Backbone as JSON Lines, residues from 0, in Angstrom:
{"i":0,"aa":"M","n":[-84.94,27.11,52.28],"ca":[-84.39,26.2,51.28],"c":[-85.36,25.03,51.13]}
{"i":1,"aa":"P","n":[-85.7,24.69,49.89],"ca":[-86.62,23.56,49.65],"c":[-86.02,22.24,50.14]}
{"i":2,"aa":"A","n":[-86.89,21.3,50.48],"ca":[-86.46,20.01,51.0],"c":[-85.54,19.28,50.03]}
{"i":3,"aa":"T","n":[-85.83,19.36,48.74],"ca":[-85.01,18.67,47.73],"c":[-83.58,19.23,47.73]}
{"i":4,"aa":"A","n":[-83.46,20.54,47.82],"ca":[-82.13,21.17,47.82],"c":[-81.37,20.79,49.09]}
{"i":5,"aa":"M","n":[-82.06,20.73,50.22],"ca":[-81.41,20.34,51.47],"c":[-80.95,18.88,51.41]}
{"i":6,"aa":"Y","n":[-81.77,18.03,50.84],"ca":[-81.43,16.62,50.7],"c":[-80.22,16.45,49.78]}
{"i":7,"aa":"L","n":[-80.2,17.19,48.69],"ca":[-79.08,17.13,47.75],"c":[-77.79,17.59,48.43]}
{"i":8,"aa":"K","n":[-77.87,18.67,49.2],"ca":[-76.7,19.18,49.91],"c":[-76.2,18.13,50.92]}
{"i":9,"aa":"L","n":[-77.1,17.48,51.62],"ca":[-76.73,16.44,52.58],"c":[-76.03,15.28,51.87]}
{"i":10,"aa":"L","n":[-76.57,14.86,50.73],"ca":[-75.96,13.78,49.96],"c":[-74.56,14.15,49.48]}
{"i":11,"aa":"Q","n":[-74.39,15.39,49.05],"ca":[-73.08,15.85,48.58],"c":[-72.07,15.86,49.73]}
{"i":12,"aa":"E","n":[-72.5,16.28,50.9],"ca":[-71.61,16.28,52.06],"c":[-71.22,14.86,52.46]}
{"i":13,"aa":"Q","n":[-72.19,13.96,52.45],"ca":[-71.91,12.56,52.78],"c":[-70.97,11.93,51.75]}
{"i":14,"aa":"S","n":[-71.19,12.25,50.49],"ca":[-70.33,11.73,49.43],"c":[-68.9,12.21,49.6]}
{"i":15,"aa":"A","n":[-68.72,13.48,49.91],"ca":[-67.38,14.03,50.12],"c":[-66.7,13.36,51.31]}
{"i":16,"aa":"L","n":[-67.43,13.12,52.37],"ca":[-66.88,12.45,53.54],"c":[-66.45,11.02,53.22]}
{"i":17,"aa":"L","n":[-67.3,10.3,52.49],"ca":[-66.96,8.92,52.11],"c":[-65.73,8.87,51.22]}
{"i":18,"aa":"K","n":[-65.62,9.81,50.29],"ca":[-64.44,9.86,49.42],"c":[-63.18,10.13,50.24]}
{"i":19,"aa":"E","n":[-63.29,11.02,51.2],"ca":[-62.15,11.34,52.05],"c":[-61.75,10.12,52.89]}
{"i":20,"aa":"Q","n":[-62.73,9.43,53.45],"ca":[-62.44,8.23,54.24],"c":[-61.79,7.15,53.38]}
{"i":21,"aa":"A","n":[-62.31,6.95,52.18],"ca":[-61.74,5.94,51.27],"c":[-60.3,6.28,50.92]}
{"i":22,"aa":"D","n":[-60.03,7.56,50.71],"ca":[-58.67,7.99,50.38],"c":[-57.72,7.71,51.54]}
{"i":23,"aa":"I","n":[-58.17,7.97,52.75],"ca":[-57.35,7.71,53.94],"c":[-57.08,6.21,54.07]}
{"i":24,"aa":"Y","n":[-58.11,5.39,53.91],"ca":[-57.94,3.94,54.0],"c":[-56.95,3.44,52.95]}
{"i":25,"aa":"R","n":[-57.08,3.94,51.72],"ca":[-56.17,3.51,50.66],"c":[-54.73,3.86,51.0]}
{"i":26,"aa":"K","n":[-54.52,5.08,51.49],"ca":[-53.15,5.5,51.83],"c":[-52.58,4.63,52.93]}
{"i":27,"aa":"L","n":[-53.39,4.3,53.93],"ca":[-52.92,3.44,54.99],"c":[-52.63,2.03,54.49]}
{"i":28,"aa":"L","n":[-53.53,1.49,53.67],"ca":[-53.38,0.13,53.19],"c":[-52.24,-0.02,52.2]}
{"i":29,"aa":"L","n":[-51.94,1.03,51.45],"ca":[-50.87,0.94,50.47],"c":[-49.49,0.87,51.12]}
{"i":30,"aa":"E","n":[-49.44,1.1,52.44],"ca":[-48.18,0.92,53.15],"c":[-47.83,-0.56,53.28]}
{"i":31,"aa":"Y","n":[-48.8,-1.42,53.07],"ca":[-48.57,-2.86,53.14],"c":[-48.08,-3.36,51.78]}
{"i":32,"aa":"S","n":[-47.28,-4.41,51.81],"ca":[-46.76,-4.97,50.57],"c":[-47.9,-5.6,49.76]}
{"i":33,"aa":"Q","n":[-47.63,-5.82,48.51],"ca":[-48.64,-6.43,47.64],"c":[-49.02,-7.81,48.17]}
{"i":34,"aa":"R","n":[-48.05,-8.55,48.63],"ca":[-48.31,-9.89,49.17],"c":[-49.23,-9.81,50.4]}
{"i":35,"aa":"E","n":[-49.01,-8.83,51.24],"ca":[-49.86,-8.65,52.42],"c":[-51.29,-8.26,52.03]}
{"i":36,"aa":"R","n":[-51.4,-7.44,50.99],"ca":[-52.74,-7.06,50.52],"c":[-53.46,-8.25,49.9]}
{"i":37,"aa":"Y","n":[-52.73,-9.08,49.15],"ca":[-53.34,-10.29,48.6],"c":[-53.83,-11.2,49.73]}
{"i":38,"aa":"A","n":[-53.02,-11.35,50.77],"ca":[-53.4,-12.19,51.91],"c":[-54.66,-11.64,52.58]}
{"i":39,"aa":"A","n":[-54.74,-10.32,52.69],"ca":[-55.93,-9.7,53.29],"c":[-57.16,-9.97,52.44]}
{"i":40,"aa":"I","n":[-57.01,-9.88,51.12],"ca":[-58.12,-10.16,50.21],"c":[-58.56,-11.61,50.37]}
{"i":41,"aa":"S","n":[-57.6,-12.51,50.44],"ca":[-57.91,-13.92,50.59],"c":[-58.72,-14.16,51.86]}
{"i":42,"aa":"Q","n":[-58.3,-13.53,52.93],"ca":[-58.99,-13.71,54.21],"c":[-60.39,-13.07,54.18]}
{"i":43,"aa":"L","n":[-60.48,-11.84,53.7],"ca":[-61.76,-11.14,53.71],"c":[-62.77,-11.74,52.73]}
{"i":44,"aa":"S","n":[-62.28,-12.26,51.61],"ca":[-63.21,-12.78,50.59],"c":[-63.85,-14.09,51.01]}
{"i":45,"aa":"S","n":[-63.38,-14.68,52.11],"ca":[-64.05,-15.89,52.6],"c":[-65.45,-15.56,53.14]}
{"i":46,"aa":"N","n":[-65.67,-14.29,53.42],"ca":[-66.99,-13.81,53.83],"c":[-67.75,-13.41,52.56]}
{"i":47,"aa":"P","n":[-68.91,-14.01,52.3],"ca":[-69.65,-13.71,51.07],"c":[-70.06,-12.24,50.95]}
{"i":48,"aa":"K","n":[-69.96,-11.52,52.03],"ca":[-70.31,-10.09,52.04],"c":[-69.33,-9.27,51.19]}
{"i":49,"aa":"Y","n":[-68.08,-9.78,51.04],"ca":[-67.03,-9.05,50.34],"c":[-66.69,-9.73,49.02]}
{"i":50,"aa":"K","n":[-66.73,-8.96,47.94],"ca":[-66.37,-9.47,46.62],"c":[-64.9,-9.24,46.35]}
{"i":51,"aa":"V","n":[-64.26,-10.21,45.72],"ca":[-62.85,-10.09,45.39],"c":[-62.6,-8.85,44.53]}
{"i":52,"aa":"S","n":[-63.45,-8.61,43.57],"ca":[-63.25,-7.45,42.69],"c":[-63.28,-6.14,43.46]}
{"i":53,"aa":"S","n":[-64.19,-6.02,44.42],"ca":[-64.26,-4.8,45.23],"c":[-63.04,-4.66,46.13]}
{"i":54,"aa":"L","n":[-62.64,-5.76,46.74],"ca":[-61.47,-5.72,47.62],"c":[-60.21,-5.34,46.85]}
{"i":55,"aa":"C","n":[-60.06,-5.89,45.65],"ca":[-58.89,-5.56,44.82],"c":[-58.88,-4.08,44.47]}
{"i":56,"aa":"K","n":[-60.03,-3.56,44.12],"ca":[-60.13,-2.14,43.77],"c":[-59.77,-1.27,44.97]}
{"i":57,"aa":"I","n":[-60.32,-1.6,46.13],"ca":[-60.07,-0.81,47.34],"c":[-58.6,-0.87,47.74]}
{"i":58,"aa":"L","n":[-57.99,-2.06,47.61],"ca":[-56.61,-2.23,48.05],"c":[-55.58,-1.92,46.96]}
{"i":59,"aa":"G","n":[-56.06,-1.53,45.79],"ca":[-55.15,-1.07,44.74],"c":[-54.32,-2.15,44.09]}
{"i":60,"aa":"V","n":[-54.9,-3.33,43.93],"ca":[-54.21,-4.41,43.21],"c":[-55.13,-4.91,42.1]}
{"i":61,"aa":"S","n":[-54.52,-5.54,41.1],"ca":[-55.34,-6.07,40.01],"c":[-55.97,-7.39,40.42]}
{"i":62,"aa":"R","n":[-57.13,-7.64,39.9],"ca":[-57.81,-8.9,40.18],"c":[-57.01,-10.08,39.63]}
{"i":63,"aa":"S","n":[-56.48,-9.9,38.42],"ca":[-55.71,-10.99,37.81],"c":[-54.44,-11.26,38.62]}
{"i":64,"aa":"G","n":[-53.82,-10.22,39.15],"ca":[-52.64,-10.4,39.99],"c":[-52.97,-11.18,41.26]}
{"i":65,"aa":"Y","n":[-54.12,-10.86,41.84],"ca":[-54.55,-11.59,43.04],"c":[-54.77,-13.06,42.72]}
{"i":66,"aa":"Y","n":[-55.48,-13.34,41.61],"ca":[-55.75,-14.74,41.26],"c":[-54.47,-15.49,40.91]}
{"i":67,"aa":"D","n":[-53.51,-14.83,40.26],"ca":[-52.21,-15.47,39.99],"c":[-51.5,-15.81,41.3]}
{"i":68,"aa":"W","n":[-51.49,-14.85,42.23],"ca":[-50.87,-15.09,43.54],"c":[-51.55,-16.25,44.25]}
{"i":69,"aa":"N","n":[-52.86,-16.26,44.21],"ca":[-53.64,-17.28,44.9],"c":[-53.37,-18.67,44.3]}
{"i":70,"aa":"K","n":[-53.26,-18.71,42.97],"ca":[-53.0,-19.99,42.29],"c":[-51.6,-20.51,42.65]}
{"i":71,"aa":"K","n":[-50.6,-19.64,42.64],"ca":[-49.23,-20.03,42.99],"c":[-49.14,-20.46,44.44]}
{"i":72,"aa":"R","n":[-49.87,-19.79,45.28],"ca":[-49.84,-20.09,46.72],"c":[-50.42,-21.46,47.01]}
{"i":73,"aa":"S","n":[-51.41,-21.86,46.23],"ca":[-52.07,-23.13,46.51],"c":[-51.37,-24.33,45.87]}
{"i":74,"aa":"K","n":[-50.39,-24.08,44.99],"ca":[-49.64,-25.19,44.38],"c":[-48.64,-25.75,45.38]}
{"i":75,"aa":"P","n":[-48.5,-27.07,45.42],"ca":[-47.49,-27.65,46.31],"c":[-46.09,-27.32,45.81]}
{"i":76,"aa":"F","n":[-45.18,-27.09,46.74],"ca":[-43.81,-26.77,46.4],"c":[-43.05,-28.05,46.07]}
{"i":77,"aa":"M","n":[-42.34,-28.04,44.94],"ca":[-41.59,-29.23,44.55],"c":[-40.13,-28.86,44.36]}
{"i":78,"aa":"L","n":[-39.26,-29.67,44.88],"ca":[-37.82,-29.46,44.7],"c":[-37.36,-30.09,43.39]}
{"i":79,"aa":"G","n":[-36.33,-29.45,42.81],"ca":[-35.67,-30.02,41.66],"c":[-36.47,-29.9,40.45]}
């Protein structure tokens, strides 16, 4: 088998494995409430290595929903 074909096969196998791992992570993470996922995004996004948009996609929430939650969370609570 030519080197190019072997390399392509290796990439396809790695891609399939990564897709399977991502699916498992999503299923596990979706057991958490939306509020818990937003909190995880808030915590993880403090590291510049992680983008909010990527975290939202991985955790199955909308970016706008996360920002709405974050805005409400940071507002002081007022009675009456």
